[in-house]
C-alpha positions in Angstrom: 68.9 172.5 246.1 71.5 172.9 249.3 74.0 175.9 249.4 75.6 177.6 251.9 76.1 181.5 252.8 78.9 182.6 250.0 76.6 180.6 247.8 73.4 182.6 248.1 75.5 185.7 247.6 76.7 184.2 244.1 73.5 183.2 243.0 71.7 186.6 244.1 75.1 188.5 242.4 74.9 186.5 239.3 70.9 186.6 238.9 71.5 190.7 237.7 68.7 191.6 240.1 68.7 194.3 242.1 68.7 194.0 245.7 65.4 196.1 246.3 63.9 193.4 243.3 65.0 190.5 244.7 63.8 191.8 248.3 60.2 192.6 246.6 60.3 188.7 245.0 61.2 187.7 248.4 58.4 189.4 250.3 55.9 189.0 247.4 56.2 184.7 247.8 56.6 185.2 251.7 53.3 187.5 252.1 51.7 184.6 249.9 52.6 181.9 252.2 51.6 183.8 255.1 48.0 184.7 253.8 47.7 180.8 253.3 48.2 179.8 256.9 46.9 183.2 258.7 43.2 184.3 258.6 41.7 188.0 258.7 41.0 188.4 262.2 44.1 187.7 263.7 47.3 190.2 265.2 49.8 189.7 263.1 53.1 191.2 264.3 56.4 191.6 262.2 59.9 192.2 263.8 62.3 192.5 261.3 66.2 193.7 261.8 68.7 196.3 260.3 69.5 194.4 257.4 68.6 193.1 254.1 65.9 190.0 256.4 64.5 192.8 258.0 63.9 194.9 254.6 61.5 191.4 253.2 59.6 192.2 256.9 58.6 195.2 255.8 57.6 194.1 251.7 55.2 191.6 253.6 54.1 194.3 256.2 53.0 196.2 253.2 51.9 193.5 251.1 49.6 192.5 254.2 48.6 195.8 255.1 44.9 196.2 253.1 43.1 192.8 254.2 45.4 191.4 257.7 45.6 193.7 261.2 49.4 194.0 261.1 52.1 196.0 263.0 55.8 196.0 263.0 58.4 196.7 264.6 62.2 197.0 264.5 64.5 194.7 266.7 67.8 196.2 265.9 67.2 200.0 265.6 66.5 201.7 262.0 66.8 199.8 259.1 70.7 200.4 257.7 71.0 198.9 254.1 69.4 200.7 251.2 67.3 198.8 250.0 66.1 198.0 253.7 65.6 201.8 254.4 63.4 201.9 251.1 61.1 199.2 251.8 60.4 201.1 255.4 59.7 204.0 254.1 56.9 202.5 252.0 54.9 200.5 255.3 52.4 203.0 256.2 52.9 204.6 259.5 49.6 203.4 261.1 51.0 199.7 261.1 55.0 201.1 262.7 54.3 200.0 266.2 57.1 201.6 269.1 59.8 199.8 270.3 58.9 200.8 273.8 55.9 198.5 273.4 57.0 195.7 272.2 56.0 193.4 275.2 52.5 194.6 274.6 52.5 194.0 271.0 54.3 190.1 271.4 51.2 189.9 273.8 48.8 190.6 271.6 50.1 188.6 269.0 48.4 185.5 267.3 51.4 185.3 264.7 54.5 186.8 265.2 56.8 187.1 261.8 60.2 186.6 262.4 62.5 188.4 260.0 65.1 190.0 262.2 68.5 188.0 261.3 69.1 186.9 257.6 72.0 184.4 256.7 74.6 186.4 257.8 74.0 186.5 261.3 77.2 184.7 263.2 77.7 184.9 267.2 75.8 184.9 269.9 72.8 187.5 271.2 73.3 190.6 272.6 71.5 192.5 275.3 67.7 193.6 274.2 67.7 191.1 271.3 68.1 188.1 273.6 65.0 189.5 276.1 62.9 189.7 273.4 63.2 186.5 271.9 62.6 184.5 275.6 59.3 186.9 275.2 58.6 185.6 271.5 59.6 181.8 272.4 57.0 182.2 275.5 54.2 183.6 273.5 51.3 181.6 272.8 51.7 182.8 268.9 52.1 181.1 265.8 56.0 181.8 264.9 57.2 182.1 261.2 60.6 182.6 260.8 62.1 184.4 257.4 65.1 181.9 255.7 67.3 181.0 259.0 65.7 181.2 262.5 67.0 184.6 264.1 69.8 183.6 266.7 70.7 180.9 264.5 74.0 180.5 261.6 73.0 179.1 258.4 76.0 177.7 257.6 77.5 175.5 261.4 74.2 174.3 262.4 75.2 176.5 265.4 72.6 178.9 267.2 72.2 180.7 270.4 69.9 178.7 272.9 67.7 182.0 272.5 66.9 181.7 268.8 63.9 181.8 267.5 61.6 179.1 267.4 59.3 178.7 264.8 56.6 176.6 263.7 57.3 177.5 260.3 60.7 178.4 258.2 60.3 179.7 255.2 63.9 179.2 252.9 64.4 181.8 251.0 65.1 179.9 247.2 67.5 177.2 247.9 67.5 175.2 251.4 70.6 176.4 253.5 72.8 173.4 256.0 70.7 174.9 258.4 67.4 173.7 257.2 69.3 170.5 257.1 69.8 169.8 260.8 66.5 170.2 262.4 67.0 167.1 264.2 69.9 168.7 265.5 68.7 172.2 266.6 65.0 171.6 266.8 64.5 175.2 266.3 61.6 174.5 263.7 58.9 172.1 263.6 58.7 172.3 259.8 60.4 174.1 256.7 58.9 175.1 253.5 61.1 176.3 250.2 59.6 179.2 248.4 60.3 179.3 244.7 62.4 182.9 243.7 62.7 181.8 240.1 67.2 182.4 240.7 69.2 180.6 238.1 71.9 178.2 239.7 74.2 178.0 237.7 76.8 177.7 240.4 77.8 174.0 242.0 77.4 173.3 245.3 79.3 171.1 247.2 76.3 169.8 249.3 75.2 166.3 247.9 71.7 165.0 248.4 70.5 161.6 248.3 66.4 160.2 248.2 65.3 157.0 246.9 65.6 158.0 243.4 68.8 158.8 243.3 69.9 155.7 245.5 68.3 153.2 242.7 69.9 155.5 239.9 73.7 154.2 241.9 72.5 151.1 243.0 74.3 148.5 240.2 72.0 145.7 238.8 73.5 142.1 238.8 74.5 141.5 235.2 72.5 138.4 234.0 76.4 136.3 234.5 77.2 137.8 237.5 79.1 135.1 239.6 80.0 135.3 244.2 83.1 137.6 242.7 81.4 140.1 240.6 81.8 142.5 242.1 84.8 141.3 244.7 85.0 140.5 248.7 83.9 142.2 251.1 86.3 142.0 254.6 85.5 142.3 258.1 87.4 142.5 261.8 87.2 142.6 264.7 85.2 141.6 267.5 86.5 140.0 270.8 85.2 137.5 273.7 81.8 139.7 275.4 81.6 141.0 272.2 80.7 139.0 269.4 77.9 140.7 268.4 79.2 143.6 266.8 80.8 142.1 264.4 77.7 139.8 263.5 75.8 143.1 263.2 78.7 144.2 260.6 77.8 141.2 258.4 74.1 142.0 258.8 74.7 145.1 257.5 77.2 144.4 254.7 74.4 141.5 253.5 71.9 144.4 253.8 73.7 145.9 251.1 73.8 143.0 248.9 77.5 142.7 249.6 78.4 138.7 247.9 81.6 137.5 249.2 82.0 138.5 252.8 84.9 137.0 254.5 85.6 137.5 258.0 88.9 137.5 260.5 88.0 137.3 264.2 89.1 135.6 267.4 89.3 132.3 267.5 87.0 132.6 270.8 84.3 134.1 268.5 83.9 132.2 265.9 81.3 129.4 266.9 78.5 132.2 268.0 79.7 134.1 264.7 79.3 130.9 262.0 76.1 129.7 263.8 74.7 133.5 263.4 76.0 133.5 260.1 75.8 130.3 257.9 77.0 132.0 254.1 80.2 134.3 255.4 83.6 133.0 255.1 85.2 132.9 258.6 88.9 133.1 259.2 89.7 132.6 262.9 93.0 133.8 264.6 94.4 133.5 267.5 97.4 135.6 269.0 100.0 134.4 267.2 98.5 134.2 264.0 96.3 137.2 263.9 98.4 139.4 261.2 99.3 136.0 258.9 95.4 136.1 259.2 94.4 139.1 258.2 97.3 139.5 255.9 95.6 136.6 254.1 92.1 137.6 254.1 93.1 141.1 252.7 95.1 140.6 249.7 90.9 139.3 248.5 89.4 142.6 250.0 87.7 145.4 247.5 86.7 146.7 250.7 87.1 146.1 254.1 86.2 147.6 258.1 88.5 146.8 261.1 87.4 147.8 264.7 83.9 146.8 265.9 84.0 145.1 268.7 87.5 145.1 269.2 88.3 146.3 272.6 90.4 143.2 273.8 90.6 141.9 270.3 94.3 140.4 269.9 96.9 142.1 268.1 94.7 144.5 267.4 97.0 147.3 266.5 99.2 145.6 264.4 95.8 144.2 262.7 95.0 147.5 261.9 98.2 148.9 260.4 98.7 145.6 258.2 95.3 147.1 256.9 95.9 150.7 256.6 99.3 150.1 254.8 98.2 147.2 252.9 94.5 147.4 251.9 94.1 148.0 248.6 90.5 149.2 248.7 88.4 151.6 250.8 88.8 151.0 254.7 86.1 152.1 257.3 87.3 152.4 260.7 84.6 152.2 263.8 84.5 151.7 267.6 87.9 150.7 269.2 90.0 151.7 265.7 88.9 155.3 266.3 90.0 154.6 269.5 93.5 153.6 268.7 93.7 156.9 267.1 93.4 159.5 269.7 96.3 161.3 269.8 97.6 159.5 267.1 95.6 161.1 264.0 98.6 162.6 262.5 99.5 158.9 261.7 96.2 159.0 259.0 98.9 161.1 256.7 101.0 158.4 255.9 98.1 155.9 254.8 97.6 155.7 251.0 94.1 153.8 250.6 90.8 155.4 251.1 90.0 155.8 254.7 86.3 156.1 256.0 86.2 156.8 259.6 82.9 157.0 261.7 82.8 158.0 265.2 79.5 159.6 267.1 80.2 163.1 268.5 82.2 161.6 272.2 84.3 159.9 269.7 85.0 162.8 267.5 85.4 164.6 270.2 88.2 162.5 271.6 89.6 162.1 268.4 90.0 165.9 268.3 90.4 166.8 272.0 88.0 168.5 272.5 85.1 168.8 274.9 82.2 168.1 273.3 79.6 170.1 274.0 81.9 172.4 272.0 81.9 169.9 268.9 78.2 169.1 269.2 77.2 173.2 268.3 80.1 173.5 265.9 79.9 169.8 264.1 80.1 171.1 260.2 83.3 173.3 260.8 84.7 170.6 263.2 84.3 167.9 260.8 85.0 169.2 257.5 88.6 170.2 258.7 89.7 167.3 260.1 88.6 165.2 257.1 90.6 167.9 255.2 93.8 167.6 257.2 93.4 164.1 257.8 92.7 162.9 253.8 89.8 160.8 255.1 85.8 160.6 254.6 84.4 161.8 257.7 80.6 160.4 258.5 80.0 162.0 261.8 76.9 159.6 263.6 74.1 161.7 264.9 70.2 162.9 264.7 71.5 164.1 261.5 74.9 162.5 259.9 77.3 164.4 258.3 79.4 163.0 255.7 81.9 165.1 254.4 85.5 164.5 252.3 88.6 166.0 252.5 87.9 167.7 249.0 85.2 169.7 250.7 81.9 167.2 249.4 79.6 167.6 252.1 75.8 165.4 252.7 73.9 166.3 255.0 71.5 163.2 255.6 68.0 163.7 256.3 67.0 159.7 256.4 66.5 157.7 259.6 64.7 157.9 263.6 65.3 157.3 266.8 64.8 153.6 266.8 68.3 153.8 265.3 69.3 155.1 269.1 70.1 151.7 269.8 73.5 150.1 270.9 74.1 148.0 267.8 72.8 151.1 264.8 76.8 151.6 264.7 78.0 148.2 263.6 75.2 147.7 261.2 76.4 151.0 259.5 79.8 150.1 259.4 79.2 146.7 257.8 76.7 148.6 255.3 79.4 151.3 254.4 82.1 148.5 253.6 79.9 146.6 251.8 78.4 149.3 249.5 81.9 150.5 248.6 82.3 146.5 247.3 79.9 147.3 245.0 79.8 151.2 244.4 83.3 152.6 243.2 82.8 155.9 243.8 83.9 155.9 247.1 82.0 159.4 248.5 78.7 158.2 247.0 79.0 154.4 248.2 79.5 156.2 251.8 76.8 159.0 251.7 74.0 155.7 250.1 74.9 153.5 253.0 74.5 156.2 255.6 71.2 157.2 253.7 69.8 153.5 253.3 70.9 153.1 257.1 68.4 155.5 258.0 65.6 155.1 255.4 64.9 151.3 256.4 64.5 152.6 259.6 62.0 154.7 258.5 60.8 151.9 256.7 60.9 149.4 259.8 58.6 151.8 261.6 55.8 150.8 259.8 56.6 147.3 261.4 58.1 148.3 264.9 57.9 150.8 267.9 61.2 152.8 268.2 61.7 151.0 271.1 61.6 147.3 269.7 63.3 148.4 266.4 65.0 145.2 265.6 68.3 146.0 263.6 68.5 142.5 262.7 65.9 143.1 260.4 67.5 144.7 257.8 68.3 142.5 255.1 63.9 141.6 255.0 63.2 145.4 255.3 66.1 145.8 252.1 64.6 142.6 250.2 61.0 144.7 250.0 62.3 147.5 248.9 64.3 145.7 246.0 61.5 144.1 245.2 59.3 147.1 244.8 61.8 148.9 242.4 62.2 145.2 240.3 65.2 143.6 241.5 
């Protein structure tokens, strides 16, 4: 289960277990996990804060006292909560190191346990704490963080540049959004979930996707299926010099099994596209026929995609407006379509069909008129706010792509790898989303399935391709192997 800070507090409250007992449960689970990876001849240093996360550290120290060489130092002054004070008093005096000797303690440590800040931390590090964290990060010790790496926020993915960097972070009871964003912050190498056996009756807004869940929702074609059983997928975009974008849209739609693909595109690239993909139905248009052709194609569309490679496309604004105002199904807006909404996002409020926007960080920063660096460090907040204010499903692409809905649903993708860091990857994803929205009627579910599959096929593809030479056009073949594995 993935839960945010408020949800975790609610789980703890609903459990009915006193804070001091929760601290004992956490400290016991943590000490057992540590015993599996440390040896008795190693020097162990536990750094604690003044809150309940520091209390967990005190419990760890007490439970290690008889078998391990363990020292403990408060980094932020004396414990402040009642439970943390009680846990601190139970730590033998011989284990408590003086704060003034902390640099020496860090230098002598083989293992450092980071129990300074917990999931309630926000903001930036200050004063001496920053100096200490820098010493920890530059040490040769193995580092283990309790729940959240100190200096990072649990919900947002924001982290101070000097936040603790660990070898392993032990997530307590539930994963937090922070744990799902590892590819963005790289603050830990591995995360290990420790079960505290708390009841999870709360409903989490965070969705999860994996191979099992995907195939629970991916439909099997009935025996009496025909080419129009699931409807038509419409793709519109491209221009002279950018024919490849539309062709990759088609590749994406074919990958997910969209059975009937109709493509409205400029006459200048029709021949190129038709030679590449022979099963798509094409509707070429010129400057004077663009709107009529797009309008006619749209009448049959169950889902549509617009914008890939459309930089110099004839009548692109008119075509996009026509699609958004008349589509009967969801519309995926990509690339040039996103650029056309810069300074005009208020227009999205007048659109009645479901809209899916697929920006990368740079495109999203332009949409909301914020510096890309700021957006990168506050992706969750900005993405959730934008989706709600503009009534769209936002697919914010990145190492851990985020999918947020206007209702507050959140999906943080875990699949994918550096092989997707190439031109055209987003075009394939755009087509996959449109195709999936054609065959899976729950729009948000369809989007999360497509995003997960896009990354997962790249993961499977790495068994054959190097990241540097990964072939995006191999997606349909990789998908075929995956489908056969599941008996399709």
